[in-house]
LUMTIKE-293446 format. One record per residue: x, y, z of N, C-alpha, C in turn; residue in three letters. Coordinates in Angstrom, 2 decimals, padded with zeros to 5 digits. Layout:
BEGIN
<atom><n_X>X</n_X><n_Y>Y</n_Y><n_Z>Z</n_Z><ca_X>X</ca_X><ca_Y>Y</ca_Y><ca_Z>Z</ca_Z><c_X>X</c_X><c_Y>Y</c_Y><c_Z>Z</c_Z><residuo>ALA</residuo></atom>
...
This chain:
BEGIN
<atom><n_X>-004.45</n_X><n_Y>-012.77</n_Y><n_Z>016.38</n_Z><ca_X>-005.16</ca_X><ca_Y>-011.53</ca_Y><ca_Z>016.65</ca_Z><c_X>-005.28</c_X><c_Y>-010.75</c_Y><c_Z>015.36</c_Z><residuo>MET</residuo></atom>
<atom><n_X>-006.45</n_X><n_Y>-010.35</n_Y><n_Z>015.04</n_Z><ca_X>-006.71</ca_X><ca_Y>-009.61</ca_Y><ca_Z>013.82</ca_Z><c_X>-006.49</c_X><c_Y>-008.12</c_Y><c_Z>014.06</c_Z><residuo>ARG</residuo></atom>
<atom><n_X>-005.75</n_X><n_Y>-007.50</n_Y><n_Z>013.17</n_Z><ca_X>-005.49</ca_X><ca_Y>-006.07</ca_Y><ca_Z>013.27</ca_Z><c_X>-006.34</c_X><c_Y>-005.36</c_Y><c_Z>012.23</c_Z><residuo>VAL</residuo></atom>
<atom><n_X>-007.11</n_X><n_Y>-004.42</n_Y><n_Z>012.66</n_Z><ca_X>-007.96</ca_X><ca_Y>-003.67</ca_Y><ca_Z>011.73</ca_Z><c_X>-007.18</c_X><c_Y>-002.47</c_Y><c_Z>011.20</c_Z><residuo>ARG</residuo></atom>
<atom><n_X>-007.20</n_X><n_Y>-002.31</n_Y><n_Z>009.90</n_Z><ca_X>-006.56</ca_X><ca_Y>-001.16</ca_Y><ca_Z>009.28</ca_Z><c_X>-007.63</c_X><c_Y>-000.24</c_Y><c_Z>008.73</c_Z><residuo>THR</residuo></atom>
<atom><n_X>-007.30</n_X><n_Y>001.02</n_Y><n_Z>008.65</n_Z><ca_X>-008.26</ca_X><ca_Y>001.99</ca_Y><ca_Z>008.13</ca_Z><c_X>-008.28</c_X><c_Y>001.93</c_Y><c_Z>006.61</c_Z><residuo>ARG</residuo></atom>
<atom><n_X>-009.42</n_X><n_Y>002.17</n_Y><n_Z>006.06</n_Z><ca_X>-009.59</ca_X><ca_Y>002.16</ca_Y><ca_Z>004.62</ca_Z><c_X>-008.87</c_X><c_Y>003.37</c_Y><c_Z>004.03</c_Z><residuo>ARG</residuo></atom>
<atom><n_X>-008.14</n_X><n_Y>003.15</n_Y><n_Z>002.93</n_Z><ca_X>-007.40</ca_X><ca_Y>004.24</ca_Y><ca_Z>002.30</ca_Z><c_X>-007.78</c_X><c_Y>004.38</c_Y><c_Z>000.83</c_Z><residuo>ALA</residuo></atom>
<atom><n_X>-008.93</n_X><n_Y>003.81</n_Y><n_Z>000.43</n_Z><ca_X>-009.39</ca_X><ca_Y>003.90</ca_Y><ca_Z>-000.95</ca_Z><c_X>-010.77</c_X><c_Y>004.52</c_Y><c_Z>-000.92</c_Z><residuo>VAL</residuo></atom>
<atom><n_X>-011.05</n_X><n_Y>005.51</n_Y><n_Z>-001.79</n_Z><ca_X>-012.37</ca_X><ca_Y>006.13</ca_Y><ca_Z>-001.78</ca_Z><c_X>-013.46</c_X><c_Y>005.13</c_Y><c_Z>-002.20</c_Z><residuo>PRO</residuo></atom>
<atom><n_X>-014.65</n_X><n_Y>005.34</n_Y><n_Z>-001.67</n_Z><ca_X>-015.78</ca_X><ca_Y>004.46</ca_Y><ca_Z>-001.97</ca_Z><c_X>-016.37</c_X><c_Y>004.82</c_Y><c_Z>-003.33</c_Z><residuo>GLU</residuo></atom>
<atom><n_X>-016.63</n_X><n_Y>003.83</n_Y><n_Z>-004.21</n_Z><ca_X>-017.21</ca_X><ca_Y>004.12</ca_Y><ca_Z>-005.52</ca_Z><c_X>-018.61</c_X><c_Y>004.74</c_Y><c_Z>-005.40</c_Z><residuo>PRO</residuo></atom>
<atom><n_X>-018.96</n_X><n_Y>005.57</n_Y><n_Z>-006.37</n_Z><ca_X>-020.24</ca_X><ca_Y>006.29</ca_Y><ca_Z>-006.33</ca_Z><c_X>-021.43</c_X><c_Y>005.35</c_Y><c_Z>-006.32</c_Z><residuo>ALA</residuo></atom>
<atom><n_X>-021.36</n_X><n_Y>004.23</n_Y><n_Z>-007.07</n_Z><ca_X>-022.49</ca_X><ca_Y>003.32</ca_Y><ca_Z>-007.10</ca_Z><c_X>-022.71</c_X><c_Y>002.64</c_Y><c_Z>-005.75</c_Z><residuo>ASP</residuo></atom>
<atom><n_X>-021.65</n_X><n_Y>002.42</n_Y><n_Z>-005.00</n_Z><ca_X>-021.81</ca_X><ca_Y>001.84</ca_Y><ca_Z>-003.67</ca_Z><c_X>-022.42</c_X><c_Y>002.84</c_Y><c_Z>-002.70</c_Z><residuo>GLN</residuo></atom>
<atom><n_X>-022.06</n_X><n_Y>004.11</n_Y><n_Z>-002.87</n_Z><ca_X>-022.64</ca_X><ca_Y>005.16</ca_Y><ca_Z>-002.02</ca_Z><c_X>-024.14</c_X><c_Y>005.24</c_Y><c_Z>-002.27</c_Z><residuo>ILE</residuo></atom>
<atom><n_X>-024.54</n_X><n_Y>005.23</n_Y><n_Z>-003.56</n_Z><ca_X>-025.96</ca_X><ca_Y>005.31</ca_Y><ca_Z>-003.90</ca_Z><c_X>-026.71</c_X><c_Y>004.09</c_Y><c_Z>-003.37</c_Z><residuo>ALA</residuo></atom>
<atom><n_X>-026.13</n_X><n_Y>002.90</n_Y><n_Z>-003.49</n_Z><ca_X>-026.78</ca_X><ca_Y>001.69</ca_Y><ca_Z>-003.01</ca_Z><c_X>-026.94</c_X><c_Y>001.72</c_Y><c_Z>-001.50</c_Z><residuo>ASN</residuo></atom>
<atom><n_X>-025.94</n_X><n_Y>002.21</n_Y><n_Z>-000.80</n_Z><ca_X>-026.03</ca_X><ca_Y>002.29</ca_Y><ca_Z>000.65</ca_Z><c_X>-027.11</c_X><c_Y>003.27</c_Y><c_Z>001.08</c_Z><residuo>ARG</residuo></atom>
<atom><n_X>-027.22</n_X><n_Y>004.40</n_Y><n_Z>000.38</n_Z><ca_X>-028.25</ca_X><ca_Y>005.39</ca_Y><ca_Z>000.70</ca_Z><c_X>-029.64</c_X><c_Y>004.84</c_Y><c_Z>000.40</c_Z><residuo>LYS</residuo></atom>
<atom><n_X>-029.77</n_X><n_Y>004.08</n_Y><n_Z>-000.68</n_Z><ca_X>-031.05</ca_X><ca_Y>003.52</ca_Y><ca_Z>-001.07</ca_Z><c_X>-031.54</c_X><c_Y>002.52</c_Y><c_Z>-000.02</c_Z><residuo>ARG</residuo></atom>
<atom><n_X>-030.62</n_X><n_Y>001.78</n_Y><n_Z>000.57</n_Z><ca_X>-030.99</ca_X><ca_Y>000.76</ca_Y><ca_Z>001.56</ca_Z><c_X>-031.30</c_X><c_Y>001.36</c_Y><c_Z>002.93</c_Z><residuo>ARG</residuo></atom>
<atom><n_X>-030.99</n_X><n_Y>002.61</n_Y><n_Z>003.13</n_Z><ca_X>-031.30</ca_X><ca_Y>003.28</ca_Y><ca_Z>004.39</ca_Z><c_X>-030.48</c_X><c_Y>002.74</c_Y><c_Z>005.54</c_Z><residuo>GLY</residuo></atom>
<atom><n_X>-031.16</n_X><n_Y>002.46</n_Y><n_Z>006.67</n_Z><ca_X>-030.44</ca_X><ca_Y>002.01</ca_Y><ca_Z>007.86</ca_Z><c_X>-029.85</c_X><c_Y>000.61</c_Y><c_Z>007.67</c_Z><residuo>SER</residuo></atom>
<atom><n_X>-030.33</n_X><n_Y>-000.18</n_Y><n_Z>006.71</n_Z><ca_X>-029.79</ca_X><ca_Y>-001.51</ca_Y><ca_Z>006.46</ca_Z><c_X>-028.56</c_X><c_Y>-001.45</c_Y><c_Z>005.55</c_Z><residuo>ARG</residuo></atom>
<atom><n_X>-028.22</n_X><n_Y>-000.27</n_Y><n_Z>005.07</n_Z><ca_X>-027.10</ca_X><ca_Y>-000.14</ca_Y><ca_Z>004.15</ca_Z><c_X>-025.74</c_X><c_Y>-000.13</c_Y><c_Z>004.82</c_Z><residuo>GLY</residuo></atom>
<atom><n_X>-025.73</n_X><n_Y>-000.10</n_Y><n_Z>006.13</n_Z><ca_X>-024.46</ca_X><ca_Y>-000.09</ca_Y><ca_Z>006.85</ca_Z><c_X>-023.91</c_X><c_Y>001.32</c_Y><c_Z>006.98</c_Z><residuo>GLY</residuo></atom>
<atom><n_X>-022.86</n_X><n_Y>001.42</n_Y><n_Z>007.73</n_Z><ca_X>-022.29</ca_X><ca_Y>002.75</ca_Y><ca_Z>007.91</ca_Z><c_X>-021.30</c_X><c_Y>003.05</c_Y><c_Z>006.78</c_Z><residuo>ARG</residuo></atom>
<atom><n_X>-021.09</n_X><n_Y>004.30</n_Y><n_Z>006.48</n_Z><ca_X>-020.15</ca_X><ca_Y>004.65</ca_Y><ca_Z>005.40</ca_Z><c_X>-018.72</c_X><c_Y>004.28</c_Y><c_Z>005.78</c_Z><residuo>PRO</residuo></atom>
<atom><n_X>-017.97</n_X><n_Y>003.91</n_Y><n_Z>004.78</n_Z><ca_X>-016.57</ca_X><ca_Y>003.56</ca_Y><ca_Z>004.99</ca_Z><c_X>-015.75</c_X><c_Y>004.82</c_Y><c_Z>005.19</c_Z><residuo>LEU</residuo></atom>
<atom><n_X>-014.83</n_X><n_Y>004.77</n_Y><n_Z>006.14</n_Z><ca_X>-013.98</ca_X><ca_Y>005.93</ca_Y><ca_Z>006.40</ca_Z><c_X>-012.94</c_X><c_Y>006.09</c_Y><c_Z>005.31</c_Z><residuo>GLY</residuo></atom>
<atom><n_X>-012.68</n_X><n_Y>007.31</n_Y><n_Z>004.90</n_Z><ca_X>-011.67</ca_X><ca_Y>007.58</ca_Y><ca_Z>003.88</ca_Z><c_X>-010.80</c_X><c_Y>008.72</c_Y><c_Z>004.36</c_Z><residuo>PHE</residuo></atom>
<atom><n_X>-009.51</n_X><n_Y>008.46</n_Y><n_Z>004.46</n_Z><ca_X>-008.55</ca_X><ca_Y>009.46</ca_Y><ca_Z>004.90</ca_Z><c_X>-007.67</c_X><c_Y>009.85</c_Y><c_Z>003.72</c_Z><residuo>ASP</residuo></atom>
<atom><n_X>-007.82</n_X><n_Y>011.07</n_Y><n_Z>003.24</n_Z><ca_X>-007.09</ca_X><ca_Y>011.52</ca_Y><ca_Z>002.05</ca_Z><c_X>-005.58</c_X><c_Y>011.49</c_Y><c_Z>002.27</c_Z><residuo>ARG</residuo></atom>
<atom><n_X>-005.12</n_X><n_Y>011.86</n_Y><n_Z>003.45</n_Z><ca_X>-003.68</ca_X><ca_Y>011.86</ca_Y><ca_Z>003.73</ca_Z><c_X>-003.12</c_X><c_Y>010.43</c_Y><c_Z>003.71</c_Z><residuo>GLN</residuo></atom>
<atom><n_X>-003.87</n_X><n_Y>009.49</n_Y><n_Z>004.29</n_Z><ca_X>-003.43</ca_X><ca_Y>008.09</ca_Y><ca_Z>004.27</ca_Z><c_X>-003.40</c_X><c_Y>007.56</c_Y><c_Z>002.85</c_Z><residuo>ALA</residuo></atom>
<atom><n_X>-004.33</n_X><n_Y>008.01</n_Y><n_Z>002.00</n_Z><ca_X>-004.36</ca_X><ca_Y>007.58</ca_Y><ca_Z>000.60</ca_Z><c_X>-003.11</c_X><c_Y>008.07</c_Y><c_Z>-000.13</c_Z><residuo>TYR</residuo></atom>
<atom><n_X>-002.67</n_X><n_Y>009.28</n_Y><n_Z>000.17</n_Z><ca_X>-001.45</ca_X><ca_Y>009.82</ca_Y><ca_Z>-000.45</ca_Z><c_X>-000.22</c_X><c_Y>009.00</c_Y><c_Z>-000.03</c_Z><residuo>ARG</residuo></atom>
<atom><n_X>-000.15</n_X><n_Y>008.65</n_Y><n_Z>001.25</n_Z><ca_X>000.97</ca_X><ca_Y>007.84</ca_Y><ca_Z>001.73</ca_Z><c_X>000.95</c_X><c_Y>006.45</c_Y><c_Z>001.11</c_Z><residuo>HIS</residuo></atom>
<atom><n_X>-000.24</n_X><n_Y>005.89</n_Y><n_Z>000.96</n_Z><ca_X>-000.37</ca_X><ca_Y>004.57</ca_Y><ca_Z>000.34</ca_Z><c_X>000.15</c_X><c_Y>004.60</c_Y><c_Z>-001.09</c_Z><residuo>ARG</residuo></atom>
<atom><n_X>-000.18</n_X><n_Y>005.66</n_Y><n_Z>-001.82</n_Z><ca_X>000.28</ca_X><ca_Y>005.80</ca_Y><ca_Z>-003.20</ca_Z><c_X>001.80</c_X><c_Y>005.85</c_Y><c_Z>-003.25</c_Z><residuo>ASN</residuo></atom>
<atom><n_X>002.41</n_X><n_Y>006.59</n_Y><n_Z>-002.35</n_Z><ca_X>003.87</ca_X><ca_Y>006.68</ca_Y><ca_Z>-002.31</ca_Z><c_X>004.51</c_X><c_Y>005.32</c_Y><c_Z>-002.04</c_Z><residuo>THR</residuo></atom>
<atom><n_X>003.96</n_X><n_Y>004.59</n_Y><n_Z>-001.10</n_Z><ca_X>004.50</ca_X><ca_Y>003.27</ca_Y><ca_Z>-000.77</ca_Z><c_X>004.34</c_X><c_Y>002.31</c_Y><c_Z>-001.94</c_Z><residuo>VAL</residuo></atom>
<atom><n_X>003.18</n_X><n_Y>002.33</n_Y><n_Z>-002.61</n_Z><ca_X>002.96</ca_X><ca_Y>001.43</ca_Y><ca_Z>-003.75</ca_Z><c_X>003.93</c_X><c_Y>001.73</c_Y><c_Z>-004.88</c_Z><residuo>GLU</residuo></atom>
<atom><n_X>004.19</n_X><n_Y>003.01</n_Y><n_Z>-005.15</n_Z><ca_X>005.13</ca_X><ca_Y>003.35</ca_Y><ca_Z>-006.22</ca_Z><c_X>006.54</c_X><c_Y>002.91</c_Y><c_Z>-005.87</c_Z><residuo>ARG</residuo></atom>
<atom><n_X>006.92</n_X><n_Y>003.02</n_Y><n_Z>-004.60</n_Z><ca_X>008.24</ca_X><ca_Y>002.58</ca_Y><ca_Z>-004.17</ca_Z><c_X>008.38</c_X><c_Y>001.06</c_Y><c_Z>-004.32</c_Z><residuo>CYS</residuo></atom>
<atom><n_X>007.36</n_X><n_Y>000.33</n_Y><n_Z>-003.93</n_Z><ca_X>007.39</ca_X><ca_Y>-001.13</ca_Y><ca_Z>-004.06</ca_Z><c_X>007.48</c_X><c_Y>-001.53</c_Y><c_Z>-005.53</c_Z><residuo>ILE</residuo></atom>
<atom><n_X>006.75</n_X><n_Y>-000.84</n_Y><n_Z>-006.40</n_Z><ca_X>006.80</ca_X><ca_Y>-001.16</ca_Y><ca_Z>-007.83</ca_Z><c_X>008.19</c_X><c_Y>-000.91</c_Y><c_Z>-008.40</c_Z><residuo>ASN</residuo></atom>
<atom><n_X>008.92</n_X><n_Y>000.06</n_Y><n_Z>-007.88</n_Z><ca_X>010.28</ca_X><ca_Y>000.31</ca_Y><ca_Z>-008.37</ca_Z><c_X>011.25</c_X><c_Y>-000.75</c_Y><c_Z>-007.87</c_Z><residuo>ARG</residuo></atom>
<atom><n_X>010.93</n_X><n_Y>-001.39</n_Y><n_Z>-006.75</n_Z><ca_X>011.81</ca_X><ca_Y>-002.44</ca_Y><ca_Z>-006.21</ca_Z><c_X>011.51</c_X><c_Y>-003.82</c_Y><c_Z>-006.79</c_Z><residuo>LEU</residuo></atom>
<atom><n_X>010.38</n_X><n_Y>-003.99</n_Y><n_Z>-007.47</n_Z><ca_X>010.00</ca_X><ca_Y>-005.31</ca_Y><ca_Z>-007.97</ca_Z><c_X>011.00</c_X><c_Y>-005.92</c_Y><c_Z>-008.96</c_Z><residuo>LYS</residuo></atom>
<atom><n_X>011.65</n_X><n_Y>-005.15</n_Y><n_Z>-009.83</n_Z><ca_X>012.63</ca_X><ca_Y>-005.77</ca_Y><ca_Z>-010.72</ca_Z><c_X>013.81</c_X><c_Y>-006.41</c_Y><c_Z>-009.99</c_Z><residuo>PRO</residuo></atom>
<atom><n_X>014.05</n_X><n_Y>-006.04</n_Y><n_Z>-008.77</n_Z><ca_X>015.12</ca_X><ca_Y>-006.66</ca_Y><ca_Z>-007.98</ca_Z><c_X>014.57</c_X><c_Y>-007.99</c_Y><c_Z>-007.46</c_Z><residuo>TRP</residuo></atom>
<atom><n_X>014.88</n_X><n_Y>-009.07</n_Y><n_Z>-008.15</n_Z><ca_X>014.28</ca_X><ca_Y>-010.38</ca_Y><ca_Z>-007.88</ca_Z><c_X>014.53</c_X><c_Y>-010.86</c_Y><c_Z>-006.45</c_Z><residuo>CYS</residuo></atom>
<atom><n_X>015.71</n_X><n_Y>-010.63</n_Y><n_Z>-005.93</n_Z><ca_X>016.02</ca_X><ca_Y>-011.09</ca_Y><ca_Z>-004.58</ca_Z><c_X>015.14</c_X><c_Y>-010.44</c_Y><c_Z>-003.53</c_Z><residuo>GLY</residuo></atom>
<atom><n_X>014.71</n_X><n_Y>-009.22</n_Y><n_Z>-003.80</n_Z><ca_X>013.84</ca_X><ca_Y>-008.52</ca_Y><ca_Z>-002.86</ca_Z><c_X>012.39</c_X><c_Y>-008.94</c_Y><c_Z>-003.07</c_Z><residuo>ILE</residuo></atom>
<atom><n_X>011.98</n_X><n_Y>-009.03</n_Y><n_Z>-004.34</n_Z><ca_X>010.60</ca_X><ca_Y>-009.37</ca_Y><ca_Z>-004.64</ca_Z><c_X>010.25</c_X><c_Y>-010.78</c_Y><c_Z>-004.16</c_Z><residuo>ALA</residuo></atom>
<atom><n_X>011.19</n_X><n_Y>-011.72</n_Y><n_Z>-004.30</n_Z><ca_X>010.92</ca_X><ca_Y>-013.11</ca_Y><ca_Z>-003.93</ca_Z><c_X>011.36</c_X><c_Y>-013.45</c_Y><c_Z>-002.52</c_Z><residuo>MET</residuo></atom>
<atom><n_X>012.01</n_X><n_Y>-012.50</n_Y><n_Z>-001.85</n_Z><ca_X>012.49</ca_X><ca_Y>-012.68</ca_Y><ca_Z>-000.47</ca_Z><c_X>013.40</c_X><c_Y>-013.89</c_Y><c_Z>-000.37</c_Z><residuo>ARG</residuo></atom>
<atom><n_X>014.42</n_X><n_Y>-013.93</n_Y><n_Z>-001.24</n_Z><ca_X>015.36</ca_X><ca_Y>-015.05</ca_Y><ca_Z>-001.22</ca_Z><c_X>016.29</c_X><c_Y>-014.99</c_Y><c_Z>-000.01</c_Z><residuo>THR</residuo></atom>
<atom><n_X>016.53</n_X><n_Y>-013.81</n_Y><n_Z>000.52</n_Z><ca_X>017.36</ca_X><ca_Y>-013.66</ca_Y><ca_Z>001.73</ca_Z><c_X>016.47</c_X><c_Y>-013.94</c_Y><c_Z>002.93</c_Z><residuo>ASN</residuo></atom>
<atom><n_X>016.68</n_X><n_Y>-015.04</n_Y><n_Z>003.59</n_Z><ca_X>015.81</ca_X><ca_Y>-015.44</ca_Y><ca_Z>004.69</ca_Z><c_X>016.10</c_X><c_Y>-014.69</c_Y><c_Z>005.98</c_Z><residuo>LYS</residuo></atom>
<atom><n_X>017.33</n_X><n_Y>-014.27</n_Y><n_Z>006.16</n_Z><ca_X>017.66</ca_X><ca_Y>-013.54</ca_Y><ca_Z>007.38</ca_Z><c_X>017.26</c_X><c_Y>-012.08</c_Y><c_Z>007.24</c_Z><residuo>LEU</residuo></atom>
<atom><n_X>016.67</n_X><n_Y>-011.53</n_Y><n_Z>008.29</n_Z><ca_X>016.17</ca_X><ca_Y>-010.17</ca_Y><ca_Z>008.26</ca_Z><c_X>017.27</c_X><c_Y>-009.16</c_Y><c_Z>007.96</c_Z><residuo>ALA</residuo></atom>
<atom><n_X>018.45</n_X><n_Y>-009.37</n_Y><n_Z>008.53</n_Z><ca_X>019.56</ca_X><ca_Y>-008.45</ca_Y><ca_Z>008.31</ca_Z><c_X>020.01</c_X><c_Y>-008.43</c_Y><c_Z>006.85</c_Z><residuo>GLY</residuo></atom>
<atom><n_X>020.06</n_X><n_Y>-009.60</n_Y><n_Z>006.23</n_Z><ca_X>020.45</ca_X><ca_Y>-009.67</ca_Y><ca_Z>004.82</ca_Z><c_X>019.40</c_X><c_Y>-009.02</c_Y><c_Z>003.93</c_Z><residuo>HIS</residuo></atom>
<atom><n_X>018.12</n_X><n_Y>-009.26</n_Y><n_Z>004.25</n_Z><ca_X>017.03</ca_X><ca_Y>-008.67</ca_Y><ca_Z>003.47</ca_Z><c_X>017.07</c_X><c_Y>-007.14</c_Y><c_Z>003.59</c_Z><residuo>TYR</residuo></atom>
<atom><n_X>017.28</n_X><n_Y>-006.64</n_Y><n_Z>004.79</n_Z><ca_X>017.36</ca_X><ca_Y>-005.20</ca_Y><ca_Z>005.00</ca_Z><c_X>018.55</c_X><c_Y>-004.60</c_Y><c_Z>004.26</c_Z><residuo>LEU</residuo></atom>
<atom><n_X>019.68</n_X><n_Y>-005.30</n_Y><n_Z>004.25</n_Z><ca_X>020.85</ca_X><ca_Y>-004.82</ca_Y><ca_Z>003.52</ca_Z><c_X>020.57</c_X><c_Y>-004.77</c_Y><c_Z>002.02</c_Z><residuo>ALA</residuo></atom>
<atom><n_X>019.88</n_X><n_Y>-005.78</n_Y><n_Z>001.50</n_Z><ca_X>019.52</ca_X><ca_Y>-005.78</ca_Y><ca_Z>000.08</ca_Z><c_X>018.58</c_X><c_Y>-004.63</c_Y><c_Z>-000.25</c_Z><residuo>ALA</residuo></atom>
<atom><n_X>017.66</n_X><n_Y>-004.33</n_Y><n_Z>000.66</n_Z><ca_X>016.77</ca_X><ca_Y>-003.18</ca_Y><ca_Z>000.46</ca_Z><c_X>017.56</c_X><c_Y>-001.88</c_Y><c_Z>000.41</c_Z><residuo>LEU</residuo></atom>
<atom><n_X>018.53</n_X><n_Y>-001.74</n_Y><n_Z>001.30</n_Z><ca_X>019.36</ca_X><ca_Y>-000.54</ca_Y><ca_Z>001.32</ca_Z><c_X>020.16</c_X><c_Y>-000.39</c_Y><c_Z>000.03</c_Z><residuo>HIS</residuo></atom>
<atom><n_X>020.73</n_X><n_Y>-001.48</n_Y><n_Z>-000.45</n_Z><ca_X>021.50</ca_X><ca_Y>-001.44</ca_Y><ca_Z>-001.70</ca_Z><c_X>020.59</c_X><c_Y>-001.07</c_Y><c_Z>-002.86</c_Z><residuo>VAL</residuo></atom>
<atom><n_X>019.43</n_X><n_Y>-001.69</n_Y><n_Z>-002.95</n_Z><ca_X>018.50</ca_X><ca_Y>-001.41</ca_Y><ca_Z>-004.05</ca_Z><c_X>018.02</c_X><c_Y>000.04</c_Y><c_Z>-004.00</c_Z><residuo>ALA</residuo></atom>
<atom><n_X>017.66</n_X><n_Y>000.51</n_Y><n_Z>-002.81</n_Z><ca_X>017.18</ca_X><ca_Y>001.89</ca_Y><ca_Z>-002.69</ca_Z><c_X>018.28</c_X><c_Y>002.88</c_Y><c_Z>-003.03</c_Z><residuo>ALA</residuo></atom>
<atom><n_X>019.50</n_X><n_Y>002.61</n_Y><n_Z>-002.59</n_Z><ca_X>020.62</ca_X><ca_Y>003.49</ca_Y><ca_Z>-002.92</ca_Z><c_X>020.85</c_X><c_Y>003.54</c_Y><c_Z>-004.42</c_Z><residuo>THR</residuo></atom>
<atom><n_X>020.81</n_X><n_Y>002.39</n_Y><n_Z>-005.06</n_Z><ca_X>021.00</ca_X><ca_Y>002.34</ca_Y><ca_Z>-006.51</ca_Z><c_X>019.89</c_X><c_Y>003.09</c_Y><c_Z>-007.24</c_Z><residuo>PHE</residuo></atom>
<atom><n_X>018.65</n_X><n_Y>002.92</n_Y><n_Z>-006.80</n_Z><ca_X>017.53</ca_X><ca_Y>003.59</ca_Y><ca_Z>-007.46</ca_Z><c_X>017.62</c_X><c_Y>005.10</c_Y><c_Z>-007.31</c_Z><residuo>LEU</residuo></atom>
<atom><n_X>018.02</n_X><n_Y>005.57</n_Y><n_Z>-006.13</n_Z><ca_X>018.17</ca_X><ca_Y>007.01</ca_Y><ca_Z>-005.92</ca_Z><c_X>019.33</c_X><c_Y>007.53</c_Y><c_Z>-006.76</c_Z><residuo>VAL</residuo></atom>
<atom><n_X>020.42</n_X><n_Y>006.78</n_Y><n_Z>-006.81</n_Z><ca_X>021.59</ca_X><ca_Y>007.19</ca_Y><ca_Z>-007.60</ca_Z><c_X>021.25</c_X><c_Y>007.20</c_Y><c_Z>-009.09</c_Z><residuo>TRP</residuo></atom>
<atom><n_X>020.52</n_X><n_Y>006.21</n_Y><n_Z>-009.57</n_Z><ca_X>020.17</ca_X><ca_Y>006.13</ca_Y><ca_Z>-010.99</ca_Z><c_X>019.19</c_X><c_Y>007.22</c_Y><c_Z>-011.40</c_Z><residuo>ALA</residuo></atom>
<atom><n_X>018.40</n_X><n_Y>007.67</n_Y><n_Z>-010.46</n_Z><ca_X>017.39</ca_X><ca_Y>008.70</ca_Y><ca_Z>-010.76</ca_Z><c_X>018.02</c_X><c_Y>010.09</c_Y><c_Z>-010.85</c_Z><residuo>ARG</residuo></atom>
<atom><n_X>019.13</n_X><n_Y>010.30</n_Y><n_Z>-010.15</n_Z><ca_X>019.76</ca_X><ca_Y>011.62</ca_Y><ca_Z>-010.12</ca_Z><c_X>020.46</c_X><c_Y>011.95</c_Y><c_Z>-011.41</c_Z><residuo>ALA</residuo></atom>
């Protein structure tokens, strides 16, 4: 089953102009939610801070509980190191 997600990236100006030029054949405009874009940015920055932790980035812990524990340890260390 395919899950549709909402677009969280603004549409480039050249695509807007091309869609307007094509009229009714240009399709409908893509939805953009500014609040969702802010949340996406926060999540991406958090993931980028966790990437140096190889066990998390490569998912070497196959059990969900172990993976979650590794995430907790990494997040705790990152918060502690930032303070």
